[in-house]
N, C-alpha and C positions, 0 to 999 in steps of 0.2 A: 532831614535833621542842620540844624543851621543853629553855630555855637552865637549863645546870647551877646551881645556888646561889652557886660563885664567878664567874659571868658576870654574875648577875640585875643588877649592882649598878654592873655599865656600862653608858653609852648607846650604844645601839644593840648588843645582846648577840645578837640575830639580824639573819643575813643576807636579803637583802630576798625568796631560795625562799624561805627557814626562815618565813618569816613568809608566806609568802599561803598555803604548804603548812600550817603550825597551824592558820592562819583557813580553810582550804578554797576560795581562793578559784576557784583549778581546775572546784572544785564548782559556782560559780554563773552557767555558763555559758548553759544552758537559760532562764538566770531575768530575763536580757533579753529587749528586746520585739524581734518578729521586724519584720521592715521591709518595709512598708506600700506595695504596690505602686502608681506612678503611674499616676493614671486621665486615659484618653485622653482629651482632651475633646476636640471634635469642634468649639469655639469659639476656639480657640485665640489669644494675641494674637499680631498680626505679627512678625517678626522687623527690621525698620523701617517707618519711614514718612516721610514728607516733610515738610519744613521748607522754608518762606521764608525767602527771603534777600533782605535789604537790599545795593541796592546797583546803578547800570547796567553794571556790570562780569563782575557776580558770579553770572550765571544763573537770578536767578529762584528755584531750588529747590536741596536739595539731601536726600536721604536719609540719616537717621543708624537706627543699630541702637538698638534698645530695651535690650536687653542686651550688657554689655563682653562681649570671648570672655576667655577662659583667659589667664594670663600669662606659660608656662610654655610652655616648644614645645622637645623635645625635641634639638632643635639647638644647642640654643645651654647643654645640659648637658653638654656632652660635656667629658670631664678632659684636661686637658694631662700629658701625662708629666713626675715632678718631674724638672729637670736633674739631672743629675748631675757633680758636683764634682771626683770621681777619673777620676786618668788613669794612665796605664800607665807604669809608666818602668824602662829599665832594675836591673836587681838591682847592689847594690854589695859588690864582697868585701870578707871581712871582713880586716885583718891584711895578712900576710905570708904569699905560698903552698904554702912553704917549711915543712917539718920545725923545730922547733927544740930543740936538743942537750939530753938531758937532765942534769941537776947528779946526781953521783953523790953 
């Protein structure tokens, strides 16, 4: 897709999809590096460690996680429907319900 001469002087003469088609971006998908499989290491780091805690009433030890868990929880992502402000009202009659006499 080539822009016409009338559109060349405008900024953004081609849309995103036209520009990608012109550059051939869709053909470069195979150029990306394939994902490397993660090796299953036998001596993996433990998920938690025990730390010594001071203070007589604190219980001497705590288990501390090595890595933080994900902050995304599926239950927290549930959207509430948007509240509607429209209400159903009775229809209003327009003017008299009797026919008007016509002019001669």
